[in-house]
MIDREN-731030 format. One line per field, with one value per residue: residue number from 0; y, z, x negated of N, C-alpha, C, CB in turn. Coordinates in pm, 1 decimal, always signed. Glycine has a CB too. Example, Ala and Ser with C-alpha at 12.3 -4.5 7.8 and 13.67 -1.06 7.14 Angstrom:
pos = 0, 1
n_Y = -569.0, -225.0
n_Z = +780.0, +708.0
n_X = -1319.0, -1285.0
ca_Y = -450.0, -106.0
ca_Z = +780.0, +714.0
ca_X = -1230.0, -1367.0
c_Y = -330.0, +3.0
c_Z = +780.0, +787.0
c_X = -1320.0, -1290.0
cb_Y = -447.3, -59.8
cb_Z = +904.6, +572.5
cb_X = -1130.8, -1408.4
***
This chain:
pos = 0, 1, 2, 3, 4, 5, 6, 7, 8, 9, 10, 11, 12, 13, 14, 15, 16, 17, 18, 19, 20, 21, 22, 23, 24, 25, 26, 27, 28, 29, 30, 31, 32, 33, 34, 35, 36, 37, 38, 39, 40, 41, 42, 43, 44, 45, 46, 47, 48, 49, 50, 51, 52, 53, 54, 55, 56, 57, 58, 59, 60, 61, 62, 63, 64, 65, 66, 67
n_Y = +8281.7, +8285.6, +8146.9, +8288.5, +8547.4, +8625.1, +8618.2, +8818.7, +9034.9, +9049.6, +9121.2, +9366.1, +9601.6, +9882.0, +10093.0, +10037.0, +10057.5, +10326.3, +10444.3, +10369.5, +10524.7, +10776.8, +10771.6, +10772.4, +11026.5, +11186.7, +11131.2, +11236.4, +11510.1, +11594.9, +11475.6, +11498.2, +11776.3, +11854.5, +11735.2, +11869.4, +12127.2, +12091.1, +12009.1, +11733.4, +11521.3, +11247.2, +11121.8, +11257.9, +11160.2, +10891.8, +10918.3, +11025.3, +10810.0, +10613.5, +10736.2, +10772.2, +10505.6, +10399.8, +10545.6, +10468.6, +10189.7, +10168.0, +10290.1, +10132.1, +9873.1, +9933.0, +9995.7, +9755.0, +9566.2, +9662.8, +9606.1, +9328.6
n_Z = +4938.0, +5266.9, +5386.8, +5584.6, +5563.6, +5311.9, +5357.5, +5554.8, +5399.9, +5219.3, +5386.8, +5505.6, +5306.5, +5094.2, +5151.1, +5409.0, +5558.1, +5516.8, +5629.2, +5894.4, +5965.3, +5935.0, +6139.7, +6360.1, +6331.0, +6356.5, +6622.9, +6749.3, +6678.3, +6764.0, +7019.4, +7181.3, +7187.2, +7313.5, +7565.6, +7655.4, +7693.0, +7906.9, +8107.6, +8165.9, +8236.2, +8251.8, +8074.6, +7848.5, +7799.9, +7747.6, +7517.9, +7340.6, +7320.6, +7207.3, +6963.0, +6834.0, +6817.5, +6640.4, +6408.8, +6360.3, +6339.5, +6113.4, +5906.6, +5913.0, +5846.9, +5592.0, +5447.1, +5483.1, +5353.6, +5096.1, +5028.8, +5038.3
n_X = -9696.4, -9582.9, -9271.5, -9126.6, -9226.9, -9142.9, -8869.0, -8842.5, -8924.2, -8716.8, -8509.7, -8590.2, -8576.6, -8671.2, -8491.4, -8395.2, -8629.9, -8700.4, -8476.3, -8515.3, -8739.2, -8625.8, -8435.4, -8607.2, -8727.3, -8500.1, -8421.0, -8644.5, -8630.4, -8372.9, -8292.5, -8524.7, -8569.8, -8335.1, -8362.8, -8587.9, -8489.5, -8316.5, -8480.5, -8527.8, -8746.0, -8814.5, -8634.1, -8712.8, -8972.8, -8911.9, -8750.3, -8937.5, -9118.3, -8952.4, -8880.2, -9130.2, -9202.2, -9009.4, -9078.7, -9349.5, -9323.1, -9152.5, -9306.5, -9537.2, -9438.3, -9338.8, -9574.3, -9713.3, -9544.6, -9558.5, -9818.1, -9822.4
ca_Y = +8365.8, +8206.2, +8163.9, +8392.0, +8679.5, +8653.6, +8646.6, +8952.7, +9132.5, +9065.0, +9189.7, +9503.5, +9663.9, +10020.4, +10182.0, +10010.5, +10111.4, +10472.8, +10476.1, +10354.1, +10643.8, +10890.4, +10761.6, +10818.3, +11172.4, +11245.1, +11122.4, +11329.9, +11648.8, +11628.5, +11437.4, +11552.6, +11919.3, +11865.2, +11700.4, +11976.4, +12240.8, +12060.0, +11966.2, +11591.9, +11474.9, +11101.1, +11093.7, +11314.7, +11064.9, +10773.2, +10954.5, +11037.5, +10675.6, +10546.5, +10797.5, +10737.4, +10362.3, +10385.1, +10598.4, +10385.3, +10059.6, +10180.7, +10319.4, +10015.0, +9767.7, +9977.5, +9977.8, +9612.9, +9497.2, +9707.3, +9536.6, +9184.8
ca_Z = +5045.0, +5359.2, +5375.0, +5674.6, +5512.2, +5201.3, +5416.7, +5614.2, +5292.1, +5161.0, +5483.9, +5519.3, +5177.8, +5106.5, +5211.6, +5552.4, +5617.8, +5515.2, +5727.9, +6025.3, +5987.6, +5950.7, +6274.7, +6451.5, +6318.2, +6412.7, +6768.8, +6792.1, +6662.2, +6836.8, +7160.8, +7254.1, +7212.6, +7411.7, +7697.2, +7696.2, +7740.5, +8035.2, +8199.4, +8200.5, +8192.6, +8234.4, +7949.8, +7742.4, +7770.7, +7686.0, +7382.8, +7258.5, +7295.6, +7113.7, +6830.2, +6772.7, +6786.0, +6517.1, +6295.1, +6335.9, +6294.1, +5976.4, +5814.6, +5909.1, +5768.0, +5453.5, +5388.2, +5485.3, +5250.9, +4964.3, +5003.6, +5017.8
ca_X = -9647.2, -9502.1, -9127.6, -9074.3, -9266.4, -9051.8, -8737.3, -8851.3, -8933.2, -8583.7, -8424.0, -8638.0, -8607.1, -8719.4, -8392.5, -8391.9, -8751.9, -8689.9, -8373.5, -8577.8, -8822.2, -8534.3, -8380.3, -8712.2, -8740.8, -8378.5, -8431.6, -8748.1, -8587.6, -8250.9, -8292.5, -8640.3, -8548.0, -8227.6, -8417.0, -8679.4, -8410.7, -8252.3, -8586.8, -8516.7, -8877.8, -8816.5, -8564.7, -8795.2, -9079.8, -8851.8, -8707.9, -9058.4, -9170.1, -8861.8, -8887.8, -9259.2, -9199.9, -8933.1, -9153.7, -9467.8, -9274.1, -9103.3, -9416.3, -9624.8, -9374.7, -9331.9, -9707.5, -9744.4, -9468.4, -9606.0, -9943.7, -9794.8
c_Y = +8278.5, +8242.8, +8277.2, +8531.5, +8719.7, +8688.7, +8785.3, +9061.2, +9154.5, +9137.5, +9337.5, +9559.4, +9810.6, +10110.8, +10161.0, +10070.5, +10263.9, +10517.9, +10465.7, +10475.9, +10765.8, +10888.9, +10811.4, +10968.4, +11241.6, +11243.5, +11224.7, +11474.4, +11684.8, +11598.6, +11498.9, +11700.6, +11940.3, +11836.1, +11804.4, +12093.4, +12216.1, +12009.3, +11823.8, +11522.2, +11324.1, +11062.5, +11147.1, +11218.8, +10940.4, +10802.0, +10969.2, +10900.3, +10603.0, +10604.6, +10764.9, +10589.8, +10335.9, +10429.6, +10510.1, +10248.8, +10065.3, +10202.3, +10198.5, +9903.1, +9805.4, +9954.6, +9829.3, +9538.2, +9543.8, +9637.6, +9390.3, +9162.7
c_Z = +5136.3, +5349.7, +5462.1, +5628.5, +5398.3, +5253.8, +5481.6, +5507.8, +5226.7, +5256.3, +5492.6, +5382.8, +5201.3, +5177.9, +5362.5, +5620.4, +5621.9, +5618.1, +5869.8, +6059.6, +6010.0, +6089.1, +6377.2, +6449.0, +6379.8, +6565.3, +6819.7, +6784.8, +6751.0, +6986.0, +7238.8, +7284.1, +7315.5, +7552.7, +7746.5, +7756.7, +7878.7, +8139.7, +8251.4, +8151.8, +8169.4, +8101.8, +7829.9, +7702.0, +7700.0, +7542.2, +7289.4, +7223.0, +7192.6, +6973.4, +6761.0, +6735.6, +6657.0, +6396.5, +6261.7, +6283.0, +6148.4, +5875.6, +5801.1, +5825.5, +5620.6, +5383.3, +5378.4, +5374.4, +5109.9, +4927.7, +4967.5, +4891.5
c_X = -9560.4, -9354.2, -9074.6, -9111.8, -9174.9, -8912.6, -8736.6, -8853.8, -8797.3, -8489.2, -8460.4, -8676.0, -8643.5, -8619.7, -8383.7, -8514.7, -8749.5, -8586.3, -8428.8, -8663.3, -8733.8, -8470.1, -8482.5, -8729.5, -8619.3, -8381.8, -8532.4, -8699.0, -8468.9, -8263.0, -8407.4, -8620.1, -8437.1, -8279.1, -8517.2, -8602.4, -8351.7, -8351.1, -8568.8, -8643.6, -8882.8, -8750.2, -8642.7, -8905.7, -9025.9, -8810.0, -8827.9, -9114.7, -9083.2, -8874.9, -9019.5, -9265.0, -9124.4, -9015.2, -9274.0, -9427.2, -9228.8, -9214.5, -9509.0, -9564.7, -9365.5, -9465.5, -9742.7, -9671.2, -9503.8, -9735.7, -9917.6, -9717.8
cb_Y = +8488.7, +8225.3, +8035.6, +8369.7, +8679.3, +8533.2, +8538.1, +8963.7, +9087.2, +8928.6, +9123.8, +9510.3, +9651.5, +10077.3, +10160.0, +9859.1, +10063.3, +10524.4, +10383.1, +10226.8, +10667.8, +10887.8, +10615.7, +10752.4, +11213.5, +11169.9, +10979.4, +11312.7, +11674.9, +11552.4, +11287.8, +11532.4, +11992.5, +11769.2, +11563.2, +12024.5, +12271.4, +11956.9, +12060.6, +11526.7, +11513.6, +11030.7, +11154.1, +11447.7, +11024.8, +10725.6, +11084.7, +11120.6, +10594.7, +10558.1, +10948.8, +10771.6, +10283.0, +10465.1, +10741.1, +10369.6, +10012.2, +10293.9, +10442.4, +9964.8, +9737.9, +10125.9, +10052.5, +9553.2, +9516.7, +9859.7, +9546.0, +9126.2
cb_Z = +4988.9, +5502.3, +5410.8, +5815.7, +5465.0, +5105.6, +5521.7, +5701.9, +5187.8, +5124.1, +5622.8, +5615.7, +5079.1, +4969.2, +5147.8, +5579.3, +5540.3, +5372.9, +5711.3, +6028.9, +5867.8, +5841.4, +6306.1, +6417.6, +6168.9, +6362.1, +6812.8, +6706.5, +6517.9, +6778.8, +7173.4, +7173.2, +7081.8, +7376.3, +7692.0, +7576.3, +7642.4, +8014.8, +8316.2, +8137.4, +8294.9, +8353.2, +7952.6, +7786.7, +7900.1, +7767.8, +7385.4, +7331.8, +7427.0, +7162.1, +6840.7, +6867.7, +6900.6, +6525.1, +6324.2, +6464.5, +6383.2, +5967.5, +5862.7, +6050.1, +5822.4, +5446.6, +5471.5, +5620.7, +5275.2, +4962.0, +5126.5, +5135.4
cb_X = -9567.1, -9551.3, -9058.0, -9125.3, -9414.0, -9043.8, -8700.0, -8975.6, -9035.4, -8526.0, -8435.8, -8758.4, -8486.1, -8749.6, -8255.2, -8384.3, -8874.2, -8651.5, -8253.0, -8663.1, -8917.5, -8425.4, -8338.9, -8843.3, -8756.6, -8255.1, -8472.7, -8873.5, -8552.2, -8133.2, -8298.3, -8770.0, -8512.9, -8113.2, -8483.4, -8763.2, -8299.5, -8143.4, -8593.7, -8387.5, -8982.1, -8744.3, -8424.6, -8855.0, -9151.6, -8730.6, -8627.0, -9164.8, -9176.5, -8716.8, -8870.8, -9374.4, -9136.6, -8803.0, -9200.1, -9550.6, -9158.8, -9005.5, -9495.7, -9652.5, -9235.8, -9292.4, -9814.1, -9709.0, -9321.4, -9625.9, -10036.1, -9717.6
***
């Protein structure tokens, strides 16, 4: 296993990856609903992109590091 993959695996343990997904879900549930209520469409789109990015990044790294 390359050195950088082992280093990344030691930095991103299970709790960090789960925390990353939880942050994405929190942003999606709290901020997106707040922006919908106030009709801030630009901020709504940005919040959706950020929350989905957090969730996809966390899940992808979790699966990738379980395979390696």
